[in-house]
TIRO-2110 file (N, C-alpha, C; in Angstrom, 1 decimal):
// TIRO-2110
40.8, 178.3, -44.1, N, 1, A
41.1, 177.1, -44.4, CA, 1, A
41.3, 176.6, -45.7, C, 1, A
42.1, 176.1, -46.0, N, 2, A
42.4, 176.4, -47.9, CA, 2, A
41.5, 175.4, -48.6, C, 2, A
41.5, 175.8, -49.5, N, 3, A
40.0, 175.4, -50.3, CA, 3, A
40.5, 173.7, -51.3, C, 3, A
39.7, 173.0, -51.4, N, 4, A
40.2, 171.6, -51.7, CA, 4, A
40.7, 171.9, -53.1, C, 4, A
41.5, 170.6, -53.3, N, 5, A
41.9, 170.7, -54.7, CA, 5, A
40.9, 170.6, -56.0, C, 5, A
41.1, 171.0, -56.9, N, 6, A
40.0, 170.7, -57.8, CA, 6, A
39.8, 169.2, -58.2, C, 6, A
38.8, 168.9, -58.6, N, 7, A
38.2, 167.3, -59.1, CA, 7, A
39.3, 167.1, -60.4, C, 7, A
39.9, 165.8, -60.3, N, 8, A
40.5, 165.5, -61.7, CA, 8, A
39.6, 165.6, -62.8, C, 8, A
38.2, 165.6, -62.7, N, 9, A
37.7, 165.7, -64.0, CA, 9, A
37.8, 167.0, -64.3, C, 9, A
38.1, 168.1, -63.8, N, 10, A
38.2, 169.3, -64.2, CA, 10, A
39.6, 169.7, -65.0, C, 10, A
40.8, 168.5, -64.7, N, 11, A
41.9, 169.0, -65.7, CA, 11, A
41.9, 168.4, -66.9, C, 11, A
42.8, 168.8, -68.1, N, 12, A
42.5, 168.4, -69.2, CA, 12, A
44.1, 168.0, -69.8, C, 12, A
44.0, 167.2, -71.1, N, 13, A
44.8, 166.8, -71.5, CA, 13, A
45.4, 167.5, -72.8, C, 13, A
46.6, 167.4, -73.0, N, 14, A
46.7, 168.4, -74.4, CA, 14, A
46.4, 167.3, -75.6, C, 14, A
45.7, 168.0, -76.6, N, 15, A
45.5, 167.1, -77.8, CA, 15, A
46.7, 166.6, -78.9, C, 15, A
47.8, 167.3, -78.4, N, 16, A
48.8, 167.0, -79.2, CA, 16, A
49.9, 166.1, -78.2, C, 16, A
50.5, 166.7, -77.2, N, 17, A
51.4, 166.2, -76.6, CA, 17, A
50.9, 165.2, -75.3, C, 17, A
49.7, 165.3, -75.1, N, 18, A
49.1, 164.3, -73.9, CA, 18, A
49.6, 165.0, -72.5, C, 18, A
50.2, 166.1, -72.3, N, 19, A
50.6, 166.8, -71.0, CA, 19, A
49.2, 167.1, -70.3, C, 19, A
49.1, 166.6, -68.9, N, 20, A
48.2, 167.4, -68.3, CA, 20, A
48.0, 168.8, -68.3, C, 20, A
47.0, 169.3, -68.5, N, 21, A
46.9, 171.0, -67.9, CA, 21, A
45.9, 171.0, -67.0, C, 21, A
45.8, 172.3, -66.2, N, 22, A
45.1, 172.6, -65.2, CA, 22, A
43.8, 173.0, -65.7, C, 22, A
42.6, 173.1, -64.7, N, 23, A
41.7, 173.6, -65.1, CA, 23, A
41.2, 174.8, -65.9, C, 23, A
40.6, 175.2, -66.6, N, 24, A
40.6, 176.5, -67.2, CA, 24, A
41.5, 176.6, -68.2, C, 24, A
42.5, 176.0, -68.4, N, 25, A
43.5, 176.4, -69.7, CA, 25, A
42.9, 176.2, -71.2, C, 25, A
43.3, 177.3, -72.0, N, 26, A
42.9, 177.3, -73.0, CA, 26, A
44.0, 176.8, -74.0, C, 26, A
45.2, 176.5, -73.6, N, 27, A
46.3, 176.0, -74.4, CA, 27, A
47.1, 175.3, -73.6, C, 27, A
47.8, 174.3, -74.2, N, 28, A
48.9, 173.2, -73.4, CA, 28, A
49.9, 174.5, -73.3, C, 28, A
50.0, 174.2, -71.8, N, 29, A
51.6, 175.0, -71.2, CA, 29, A
52.8, 174.4, -71.5, C, 29, A
52.7, 173.3, -72.0, N, 30, A
53.9, 172.8, -72.7, CA, 30, A
54.5, 173.0, -74.3, C, 30, A
53.3, 172.5, -74.9, N, 31, A
53.6, 172.8, -76.7, CA, 31, A
52.9, 174.0, -77.0, C, 31, A
51.9, 174.5, -76.4, N, 32, A
51.0, 175.5, -76.9, CA, 32, A
49.8, 175.2, -77.7, C, 32, A
49.6, 174.0, -77.7, N, 33, A
48.6, 173.4, -78.6, CA, 33, A
47.5, 174.0, -78.1, C, 33, A
46.3, 174.4, -78.8, N, 34, A
44.9, 174.9, -78.1, CA, 34, A
44.1, 174.0, -77.7, C, 34, A
43.1, 174.5, -76.9, N, 35, A
41.9, 173.5, -76.6, CA, 35, A
42.3, 172.2, -75.6, C, 35, A
43.0, 172.1, -74.8, N, 36, A
43.2, 170.7, -74.0, CA, 36, A
41.8, 170.0, -73.8, C, 36, A
41.5, 168.7, -74.1, N, 37, A
40.4, 167.9, -73.8, CA, 37, A
40.5, 167.8, -72.3, C, 37, A
39.0, 168.0, -72.0, N, 38, A
38.8, 168.0, -70.5, CA, 38, A
39.1, 166.5, -69.8, C, 38, A
39.3, 166.2, -68.7, N, 39, A
39.3, 164.9, -68.7, CA, 39, A
38.1, 163.6, -68.7, C, 39, A
36.7, 164.8, -68.5, N, 40, A
35.7, 164.0, -68.6, CA, 40, A
35.3, 163.8, -70.1, C, 40, A
35.9, 164.5, -71.1, N, 41, A
35.7, 164.2, -72.2, CA, 41, A
36.4, 163.5, -73.2, C, 41, A
37.9, 163.1, -72.6, N, 42, A
38.6, 162.2, -73.3, CA, 42, A
38.0, 161.0, -74.0, C, 42, A
37.2, 160.1, -73.1, N, 43, A
36.7, 158.9, -73.6, CA, 43, A
35.7, 159.4, -75.0, C, 43, A
35.4, 160.8, -75.4, N, 44, A
34.6, 161.0, -76.5, CA, 44, A
35.3, 161.9, -77.6, C, 44, A
36.8, 162.0, -77.2, N, 45, A
37.3, 162.4, -78.3, CA, 45, A
37.7, 161.6, -79.4, C, 45, A
38.1, 162.4, -80.5, N, 46, A
38.5, 161.7, -81.7, CA, 46, A
39.5, 160.5, -81.5, C, 46, A
39.5, 159.3, -82.4, N, 47, A
40.5, 158.3, -81.7, CA, 47, A
41.9, 158.9, -82.2, C, 47, A
42.1, 159.5, -82.8, N, 48, A
43.5, 159.8, -83.1, CA, 48, A
44.0, 160.8, -81.7, C, 48, A
43.0, 161.6, -81.2, N, 49, A
43.5, 162.1, -80.0, CA, 49, A
43.6, 161.7, -78.8, C, 49, A
42.6, 160.3, -78.8, N, 50, A
42.7, 159.7, -77.6, CA, 50, A
44.0, 158.3, -77.7, C, 50, A
44.7, 158.3, -78.9, N, 51, A
45.6, 157.6, -79.1, CA, 51, A
46.9, 158.4, -79.0, C, 51, A
46.9, 159.2, -79.1, N, 52, A
48.2, 160.3, -79.0, CA, 52, A
48.3, 160.1, -77.4, C, 52, A
47.1, 160.6, -76.6, N, 53, A
47.2, 160.9, -75.2, CA, 53, A
47.7, 159.9, -74.7, C, 53, A
46.9, 158.3, -75.1, N, 54, A
47.4, 157.0, -74.4, CA, 54, A
49.0, 157.2, -74.7, C, 54, A
49.1, 157.3, -76.0, N, 55, A
51.1, 157.2, -76.3, CA, 55, A
52.0, 157.8, -75.5, C, 55, A
51.4, 159.0, -75.4, N, 56, A
52.0, 160.1, -74.6, CA, 56, A
52.5, 159.7, -73.1, C, 56, A
51.3, 159.3, -72.6, N, 57, A
51.1, 158.7, -71.1, CA, 57, A
52.1, 157.5, -70.9, C, 57, A
52.0, 156.4, -71.8, N, 58, A
52.7, 155.2, -71.9, CA, 58, A
54.4, 155.7, -71.9, C, 58, A
54.6, 156.9, -73.0, N, 59, A
56.4, 157.2, -73.2, CA, 59, A
56.4, 157.7, -71.9, C, 59, A
56.0, 158.4, -71.2, N, 60, A
56.3, 159.3, -70.1, CA, 60, A
56.5, 158.0, -68.6, C, 60, A
55.7, 157.3, -68.7, N, 61, A
55.8, 156.0, -68.0, CA, 61, A
57.1, 155.2, -68.0, C, 61, A
57.4, 155.1, -69.4, N, 62, A
58.3, 154.1, -69.7, CA, 62, A
59.6, 155.0, -69.5, C, 62, A
59.8, 156.3, -69.9, N, 63, A
60.8, 157.0, -69.5, CA, 63, A
61.3, 157.1, -67.9, C, 63, A
60.4, 157.1, -67.1, N, 64, A
60.4, 157.1, -65.6, CA, 64, A
61.1, 155.8, -65.1, C, 64, A
60.5, 154.8, -66.0, N, 65, A
61.1, 153.3, -65.4, CA, 65, A
62.4, 153.0, -66.1, C, 65, A
62.7, 153.7, -67.0, N, 66, A
64.1, 153.5, -67.6, CA, 66, A
64.9, 154.6, -66.7, C, 66, A
64.8, 155.8, -66.1, N, 67, A
65.5, 156.4, -65.3, CA, 67, A
65.9, 155.8, -64.0, C, 67, A
64.7, 155.0, -63.6, N, 68, A
65.0, 154.6, -62.0, CA, 68, A
65.6, 153.4, -62.3, C, 68, A
65.4, 152.8, -63.5, N, 69, A
66.6, 151.6, -63.6, CA, 69, A
67.7, 151.9, -63.7, C, 69, A
68.3, 153.0, -64.3, N, 70, A
69.5, 153.3, -64.5, CA, 70, A
70.1, 154.0, -63.5, C, 70, A
69.5, 154.4, -62.4, N, 71, A
69.9, 155.0, -61.2, CA, 71, A
69.8, 153.7, -60.2, C, 71, A
69.1, 152.7, -60.4, N, 72, A
69.3, 151.6, -59.2, CA, 72, A
70.8, 150.8, -59.9, C, 72, A
70.9, 150.6, -61.0, N, 73, A
72.0, 150.0, -61.3, CA, 73, A
73.3, 150.8, -61.3, C, 73, A
73.4, 152.1, -61.5, N, 74, A
74.5, 152.8, -60.9, CA, 74, A
74.6, 152.5, -59.4, C, 74, A
73.5, 152.9, -58.6, N, 75, A
74.2, 152.6, -57.1, CA, 75, A
74.5, 151.5, -56.8, C, 75, A
73.4, 150.0, -57.4, N, 76, A
74.1, 148.9, -56.9, CA, 76, A
75.3, 148.5, -57.5, C, 76, A
75.7, 149.4, -58.6, N, 77, A
77.0, 148.6, -59.0, CA, 77, A
78.4, 149.4, -58.1, C, 77, A
78.0, 150.3, -57.7, N, 78, A
79.0, 151.0, -57.1, CA, 78, A
79.2, 150.4, -55.8, C, 78, A
77.6, 149.9, -55.0, N, 79, A
78.1, 149.3, -53.6, CA, 79, A
78.5, 148.1, -53.7, C, 79, A
78.5, 147.5, -54.9, N, 80, A
79.0, 145.7, -55.2, CA, 80, A
80.3, 146.1, -55.5, C, 80, A
81.0, 146.8, -56.2, N, 81, A
82.4, 146.9, -56.6, CA, 81, A
83.2, 147.8, -55.4, C, 81, A
82.7, 148.6, -54.7, N, 82, A
83.2, 149.4, -53.5, CA, 82, A
84.0, 150.4, -53.9, C, 82, A
84.8, 150.9, -53.2, N, 83, A
85.3, 152.2, -53.7, CA, 83, A
86.6, 151.9, -54.6, C, 83, A
86.8, 152.7, -55.2, N, 84, A
88.2, 152.7, -56.4, CA, 84, A
89.1, 152.3, -55.6, C, 84, A
90.2, 151.3, -56.2, N, 85, A
91.4, 151.0, -55.6, CA, 85, A
92.3, 152.0, -56.4, C, 85, A
93.2, 152.8, -55.6, N, 86, A
94.2, 153.6, -56.2, CA, 86, A
95.4, 153.0, -56.0, C, 86, A
96.2, 152.9, -56.9, N, 87, A
97.7, 152.4, -56.9, CA, 87, A
98.5, 153.4, -55.8, C, 87, A
99.0, 152.6, -55.1, N, 88, A
100.1, 153.1, -54.2, CA, 88, A
101.4, 153.8, -55.0, C, 88, A
101.8, 155.2, -54.9, N, 89, A
102.8, 155.7, -55.5, CA, 89, A
104.4, 154.9, -55.5, C, 89, A
104.2, 154.2, -54.3, N, 90, A
105.5, 153.4, -54.2, CA, 90, A
105.2, 151.7, -54.9, C, 90, A
104.1, 151.7, -55.4, N, 91, A
104.0, 150.5, -56.1, CA, 91, A
104.3, 150.9, -57.7, C, 91, A
105.6, 150.5, -58.3, N, 92, A
105.9, 151.1, -59.7, CA, 92, A
106.4, 149.9, -60.3, C, 92, A
106.5, 150.3, -61.8, N, 93, A
107.7, 149.6, -62.7, CA, 93, A
107.8, 150.7, -63.9, C, 93, A
109.3, 150.5, -64.3, N, 94, A
109.2, 151.4, -65.5, CA, 94, A
110.9, 151.3, -65.5, C, 94, A
111.4, 151.7, -66.7, N, 95, A
112.7, 152.1, -67.1, CA, 95, A
113.0, 153.4, -67.1, C, 95, A
114.0, 153.6, -66.4, N, 96, A
114.9, 155.1, -66.4, CA, 96, A
115.6, 155.4, -67.1, C, 96, A
115.9, 156.6, -67.7, N, 97, A
117.2, 156.8, -68.4, CA, 97, A
117.9, 157.7, -67.5, C, 97, A
119.2, 157.6, -66.9, N, 98, A
119.7, 158.3, -66.1, CA, 98, A
121.3, 158.7, -66.6, C, 98, A
121.5, 160.0, -66.7, N, 99, A
122.6, 160.9, -67.3, CA, 99, A
123.5, 160.5, -66.2, C, 99, A
124.9, 160.5, -66.6, N, 100, A
125.8, 160.8, -65.6, CA, 100, A
125.9, 161.4, -64.4, C, 100, A
126.1, 161.2, -63.4, N, 101, A
125.7, 162.5, -62.2, CA, 101, A
124.4, 162.5, -61.7, C, 101, A
123.7, 161.8, -62.6, N, 102, A
122.1, 162.5, -61.9, CA, 102, A
121.5, 161.4, -61.4, C, 102, A
120.1, 161.4, -61.0, N, 103, A
119.4, 160.3, -60.4, CA, 103, A
117.9, 160.6, -60.8, C, 103, A
117.4, 159.7, -60.2, N, 104, A
115.7, 159.7, -60.6, CA, 104, A
115.0, 159.2, -59.3, C, 104, A
114.1, 159.7, -58.8, N, 105, A
113.5, 159.3, -57.3, CA, 105, A
112.0, 158.8, -57.6, C, 105, A
111.3, 157.7, -56.8, N, 106, A
110.4, 157.3, -56.7, CA, 106, A
109.9, 157.5, -55.0, C, 106, A
108.9, 157.8, -55.0, N, 107, A
108.6, 158.6, -53.8, CA, 107, A
107.5, 158.3, -53.3, C, 107, A
107.0, 158.3, -51.7, N, 108, A
105.6, 158.3, -51.5, CA, 108, A
105.8, 157.9, -49.9, C, 108, A
104.4, 158.1, -49.3, N, 109, A
104.3, 157.3, -47.6, CA, 109, A
104.4, 156.3, -47.5, C, 109, A
104.8, 156.1, -46.3, N, 110, A
105.2, 154.3, -46.1, CA, 110, A
104.7, 154.4, -44.3, C, 110, A
104.0, 153.6, -44.1, N, 111, A
103.0, 153.5, -42.8, CA, 111, A
104.1, 152.7, -41.8, C, 111, A
104.7, 153.2, -40.7, N, 112, A
105.3, 152.7, -39.3, CA, 112, A
105.3, 151.1, -39.9, C, 112, A
106.0, 150.3, -40.0, N, 113, A
106.0, 148.8, -40.0, CA, 113, A
105.9, 148.5, -41.3, C, 113, A
105.5, 148.9, -42.1, N, 114, A
105.1, 148.6, -43.5, CA, 114, A
106.6, 148.5, -44.4, C, 114, A
106.4, 148.0, -45.4, N, 115, A
107.6, 147.9, -46.4, CA, 115, A
107.4, 148.3, -47.6, C, 115, A
108.4, 148.0, -48.4, N, 116, A
108.6, 148.2, -49.9, CA, 116, A
109.7, 147.5, -50.3, C, 116, A
109.4, 146.5, -51.1, N, 117, A
110.3, 145.5, -52.0, CA, 117, A
110.5, 145.6, -53.4, C, 117, A
111.2, 145.1, -54.0, N, 118, A
111.4, 145.1, -55.2, CA, 118, A
113.0, 144.9, -56.0, C, 118, A
113.5, 145.3, -57.2, N, 119, A
114.4, 145.0, -57.6, CA, 119, A
115.1, 145.8, -58.8, C, 119, A
116.1, 145.8, -59.3, N, 120, A
116.5, 147.0, -60.3, CA, 120, A
117.5, 146.0, -61.3, C, 120, A
117.6, 146.5, -62.6, N, 121, A
118.7, 145.9, -63.3, CA, 121, A
119.2, 147.0, -64.5, C, 121, A
120.6, 147.2, -64.4, N, 122, A
120.7, 148.2, -65.4, CA, 122, A
121.1, 147.3, -67.0, C, 122, A
119.9, 148.0, -67.7, N, 123, A
119.6, 147.2, -68.9, CA, 123, A
120.7, 147.4, -69.8, C, 123, A
120.9, 148.7, -70.1, N, 124, A
122.2, 149.6, -71.1, CA, 124, A
122.8, 150.5, -70.2, C, 124, A
124.4, 150.3, -70.2, N, 125, A
125.2, 149.1, -70.8, CA, 125, A
124.9, 148.3, -69.7, C, 125, A
124.7, 146.9, -70.1, N, 126, A
124.6, 145.6, -68.9, CA, 126, A
126.2, 145.8, -68.2, C, 126, A
125.9, 145.4, -67.1, N, 127, A
126.8, 145.3, -65.9, CA, 127, A
127.2, 146.9, -65.3, C, 127, A
126.6, 147.8, -65.6, N, 128, A
126.9, 149.2, -65.3, CA, 128, A
126.3, 149.2, -63.9, C, 128, A
127.3, 149.8, -63.0, N, 129, A
126.8, 150.2, -61.5, CA, 129, A
125.7, 151.2, -61.7, C, 129, A
124.7, 150.7, -60.3, N, 130, A
123.7, 151.7, -59.9, CA, 130, A
123.8, 151.9, -58.3, C, 130, A
123.5, 153.2, -58.1, N, 131, A
123.4, 153.2, -56.4, CA, 131, A
122.0, 153.5, -56.3, C, 131, A
121.4, 153.1, -55.2, N, 132, A
119.9, 152.9, -54.7, CA, 132, A
120.1, 153.6, -53.1, C, 132, A
119.3, 154.4, -52.8, N, 133, A
119.5, 154.9, -51.1, CA, 133, A
118.2, 155.3, -50.9, C, 133, A
117.4, 155.1, -49.8, N, 134, A
116.3, 155.3, -49.4, CA, 134, A
116.5, 156.7, -48.0, C, 134, A
115.8, 158.0, -48.3, N, 135, A
116.0, 159.0, -47.4, CA, 135, A
114.4, 159.1, -46.8, C, 135, A
114.6, 159.4, -45.6, N, 136, A
113.1, 159.9, -45.1, CA, 136, A
113.0, 161.5, -45.6, C, 136, A
111.8, 161.9, -44.8, N, 137, A
111.6, 163.4, -45.3, CA, 137, A
112.7, 164.2, -44.9, C, 137, A
113.2, 164.3, -43.7, N, 138, A
114.2, 165.4, -43.3, CA, 138, A
115.4, 165.0, -44.0, C, 138, A
115.8, 164.0, -44.3, N, 139, A
116.8, 163.8, -45.1, CA, 139, A
117.0, 164.2, -46.7, C, 139, A
115.9, 164.1, -47.1, N, 140, A
115.6, 164.6, -48.7, CA, 140, A
115.6, 166.0, -48.7, C, 140, A
114.9, 166.9, -47.5, N, 141, A
115.0, 168.2, -47.7, CA, 141, A
116.6, 168.7, -47.7, C, 141, A
117.2, 167.9, -46.7, N, 142, A
118.6, 168.1, -46.6, CA, 142, A
119.4, 168.2, -48.1, C, 142, A
119.0, 167.0, -48.5, N, 143, A
119.6, 166.5, -49.7, CA, 143, A
119.3, 167.6, -50.6, C, 143, A
118.2, 168.2, -51.0, N, 144, A
117.7, 169.1, -51.9, CA, 144, A
118.3, 170.3, -51.6, C, 144, A
118.4, 170.6, -50.3, N, 145, A
119.2, 172.1, -49.8, CA, 145, A
120.8, 172.2, -50.1, C, 145, A
121.4, 170.9, -50.4, N, 146, A
122.5, 170.8, -50.9, CA, 146, A
123.7, 170.2, -49.7, C, 146, A
123.0, 170.1, -48.5, N, 147, A
123.6, 169.9, -47.3, CA, 147, A
123.7, 168.2, -47.0, C, 147, A
124.9, 167.8, -46.3, N, 148, A
124.9, 166.4, -46.1, CA, 148, A
123.5, 165.7, -45.5, C, 148, A
123.0, 164.9, -46.0, N, 149, A
121.7, 164.2, -45.3, CA, 149, A
122.0, 163.2, -44.2, C, 149, A
123.2, 162.9, -44.0, N, 150, A
123.5, 162.1, -43.2, CA, 150, A
123.4, 160.5, -43.8, C, 150, A
123.6, 159.6, -43.1, N, 151, A
123.4, 158.1, -43.9, CA, 151, A
122.1, 157.7, -44.0, C, 151, A
121.8, 157.3, -45.4, N, 152, A
120.5, 156.8, -45.8, CA, 152, A
119.5, 156.1, -44.8, C, 152, A
118.5, 155.7, -44.9, N, 153, A
117.6, 155.2, -44.5, CA, 153, A
118.3, 153.4, -44.7, C, 153, A
118.3, 153.1, -45.8, N, 154, A
118.7, 152.2, -46.5, CA, 154, A
119.7, 152.2, -47.9, C, 154, A
120.7, 151.6, -48.3, N, 155, A
121.3, 151.9, -49.3, CA, 155, A
121.9, 150.8, -50.2, C, 155, A
122.1, 150.5, -51.4, N, 156, A
122.8, 149.6, -52.1, CA, 156, A
123.7, 150.1, -53.2, C, 156, A
125.1, 149.9, -53.1, N, 157, A
125.6, 150.8, -54.2, CA, 157, A
126.7, 149.7, -54.9, C, 157, A
127.1, 150.0, -56.0, N, 158, A
128.5, 149.1, -56.5, CA, 158, A
127.8, 148.0, -57.3, C, 158, A
126.6, 147.6, -57.6, N, 159, A
125.7, 146.6, -58.3, CA, 159, A
125.1, 147.0, -59.3, C, 159, A
124.9, 145.9, -60.6, N, 160, A
124.1, 146.4, -61.8, CA, 160, A
122.9, 145.8, -61.6, C, 160, A
122.6, 145.0, -60.6, N, 161, A
121.4, 144.4, -60.3, CA, 161, A
121.0, 144.0, -59.1, C, 161, A
119.9, 144.0, -58.3, N, 162, A
119.8, 143.6, -57.1, CA, 162, A
118.3, 143.7, -56.5, C, 162, A
118.2, 143.4, -55.4, N, 163, A
116.9, 143.5, -54.6, CA, 163, A
116.9, 144.6, -53.7, C, 163, A
115.3, 145.2, -53.6, N, 164, A
115.1, 146.2, -52.9, CA, 164, A
114.2, 145.6, -51.5, C, 164, A
114.7, 145.9, -50.4, N, 165, A
113.6, 145.3, -49.3, CA, 165, A
114.1, 146.3, -48.0, C, 165, A
113.1, 147.3, -47.9, N, 166, A
112.9, 148.2, -47.1, CA, 166, A
111.8, 148.4, -46.2, C, 166, A
111.7, 148.4, -44.7, N, 167, A
110.9, 148.5, -43.8, CA, 167, A
111.1, 149.7, -43.2, C, 167, A
109.9, 150.6, -43.3, N, 168, A
109.8, 151.9, -42.6, CA, 168, A
109.8, 151.9, -41.2, C, 168, A
110.4, 152.5, -40.1, N, 169, A
110.1, 152.6, -38.8, CA, 169, A
109.3, 153.2, -38.4, C, 169, A
109.2, 154.1, -39.0, N, 170, A
108.1, 155.3, -38.4, CA, 170, A
107.2, 155.9, -39.9, C, 170, A
106.0, 156.3, -39.7, N, 171, A
105.4, 156.6, -40.8, CA, 171, A
105.8, 158.0, -41.3, C, 171, A
106.3, 158.1, -42.6, N, 172, A
106.8, 159.3, -43.0, CA, 172, A
107.0, 159.2, -44.6, C, 172, A
107.2, 160.4, -45.3, N, 173, A
107.4, 160.0, -46.5, CA, 173, A
108.8, 159.5, -46.8, C, 173, A
109.0, 158.8, -47.7, N, 174, A
110.3, 158.2, -48.0, CA, 174, A
110.5, 158.5, -49.7, C, 174, A
112.2, 158.5, -49.9, N, 175, A
112.5, 158.5, -51.3, CA, 175, A
113.4, 157.7, -51.4, C, 175, A
113.1, 157.0, -52.7, N, 176, A
113.9, 155.9, -53.2, CA, 176, A
114.8, 156.9, -54.2, C, 176, A
116.3, 156.9, -54.3, N, 177, A
116.8, 157.4, -55.1, CA, 177, A
117.7, 156.7, -55.9, C, 177, A
117.6, 156.5, -57.2, N, 178, A
118.2, 155.7, -58.0, CA, 178, A
119.2, 156.4, -58.7, C, 178, A
120.7, 156.6, -58.5, N, 179, A
121.4, 157.3, -59.1, CA, 179, A
122.7, 156.5, -60.2, C, 179, A
123.0, 157.5, -61.2, N, 180, A
124.2, 157.0, -62.1, CA, 180, A
125.3, 157.5, -61.3, C, 180, A
126.4, 156.7, -60.7, N, 181, A
127.3, 157.1, -60.0, CA, 181, A
128.7, 157.8, -60.8, C, 181, A
128.4, 157.5, -61.9, N, 182, A
129.7, 157.8, -62.7, CA, 182, A
129.7, 159.3, -63.0, C, 182, A
130.8, 159.9, -63.3, N, 183, A
131.2, 161.3, -63.5, CA, 183, A
130.5, 161.9, -64.9, C, 183, A
130.5, 162.9, -64.9, N, 184, A
129.7, 163.7, -65.9, CA, 184, A
130.5, 163.7, -67.1, C, 184, A
132.0, 163.5, -67.0, N, 185, A
132.8, 163.4, -67.7, CA, 185, A
133.0, 162.2, -68.8, C, 185, A
132.4, 161.0, -67.9, N, 186, A
132.3, 159.6, -68.6, CA, 186, A
131.4, 159.4, -69.9, C, 186, A
130.2, 160.5, -70.0, N, 187, A
129.2, 160.5, -71.0, CA, 187, A
128.3, 158.9, -70.9, C, 187, A
128.3, 158.1, -69.4, N, 188, A
127.6, 157.0, -69.7, CA, 188, A
126.4, 157.2, -69.1, C, 188, A
125.4, 157.1, -69.9, N, 189, A
124.1, 157.1, -69.4, CA, 189, A
123.7, 155.6, -69.2, C, 189, A
122.8, 155.4, -68.1, N, 190, A
122.5, 153.9, -67.7, CA, 190, A
120.7, 154.0, -68.0, C, 190, A
120.5, 153.2, -68.4, N, 191, A
119.0, 152.8, -68.6, CA, 191, A
118.7, 151.8, -67.6, C, 191, A
117.8, 151.9, -66.6, N, 192, A
117.6, 151.0, -65.5, CA, 192, A
116.3, 150.6, -65.5, C, 192, A
116.1, 149.3, -65.3, N, 193, A
114.5, 149.0, -64.9, CA, 193, A
114.5, 148.9, -63.4, C, 193, A
113.5, 149.4, -63.0, N, 194, A
113.0, 149.2, -61.5, CA, 194, A
111.9, 148.8, -61.5, C, 194, A
111.4, 148.3, -60.1, N, 195, A
110.1, 147.7, -59.8, CA, 195, A
110.0, 147.6, -58.6, C, 195, A
109.0, 148.4, -58.0, N, 196, A
108.6, 148.4, -56.5, CA, 196, A
107.4, 148.1, -56.2, C, 196, A
107.1, 147.7, -55.1, N, 197, A
105.9, 147.2, -54.4, CA, 197, A
105.6, 147.5, -52.9, C, 197, A
104.7, 148.3, -52.7, N, 198, A
104.2, 148.5, -51.1, CA, 198, A
103.4, 147.5, -50.8, C, 198, A
104.0, 146.9, -49.8, N, 199, A
103.3, 145.6, -48.8, CA, 199, A
103.2, 146.3, -47.5, C, 199, A
101.9, 146.1, -46.9, N, 200, A
101.2, 146.0, -45.5, CA, 200, A
101.8, 145.1, -44.7, C, 200, A
102.1, 145.5, -43.4, N, 201, A
102.6, 144.1, -42.5, CA, 201, A
101.4, 143.8, -42.0, C, 201, A
100.0, 144.3, -42.1, N, 202, A
98.7, 143.8, -41.4, CA, 202, A
98.0, 142.7, -42.4, C, 202, A
98.2, 141.6, -41.9, N, 203, A
97.5, 140.6, -42.2, CA, 203, A
96.1, 140.7, -42.9, C, 203, A
95.6, 140.0, -43.9, N, 204, A
94.4, 140.0, -44.6, CA, 204, A
93.3, 139.3, -43.5, C, 204, A
92.2, 139.9, -42.6, N, 205, A
91.7, 138.9, -41.9, CA, 205, A
90.2, 138.6, -42.6, C, 205, A
90.3, 138.8, -44.0, N, 206, A
89.3, 138.2, -44.9, CA, 206, A
88.1, 139.2, -44.8, C, 206, A
88.1, 140.2, -44.2, N, 207, A
87.1, 141.3, -44.0, CA, 207, A
87.5, 142.6, -44.8, C, 207, A
88.4, 142.8, -45.3, N, 208, A
88.9, 143.7, -45.5, CA, 208, A
89.1, 144.0, -47.0, C, 208, A
END
């Protein structure tokens, strides 16, 4: 049978930092100050010692309350705000500088039935033609390999400005390729402003 715990009266408190010390301690286990005051003798200790012990106890209690309050606030704020919202890679806006014969790409996954809308405008030189084509993952792999990827999923060419409206038939990675159709020898660089927005076809039921 285990021995009963020592009586609280046999414990002591450090004269300097007020930390509790076990029975028989000859110095504080925290700060090293000598001769901890037994619990039964604290009431008889000098006023300065009693004041330090009370102050140390109050400070420790205050620190515990602050820590608990901070953790509670962090947990509650996370629960109330919910998970962070990460922007979809197909929701973008920006100016792209495209050299003649080159292109830039905006890509991301689209769930089947969802769609991407947007628009583009050739800013400089105004009126320059821009080509936009949408390829799925298989077609894009062929494009990178230098082989003909076949007809794009969607395209628009020969316009300096226009709308993007593309609905994905199946879930896949899709690549919106914005191209400068002018030959390299033309030295005609186009600055084109493009806006795209991913939109889900699932109606908001008020619970999401």
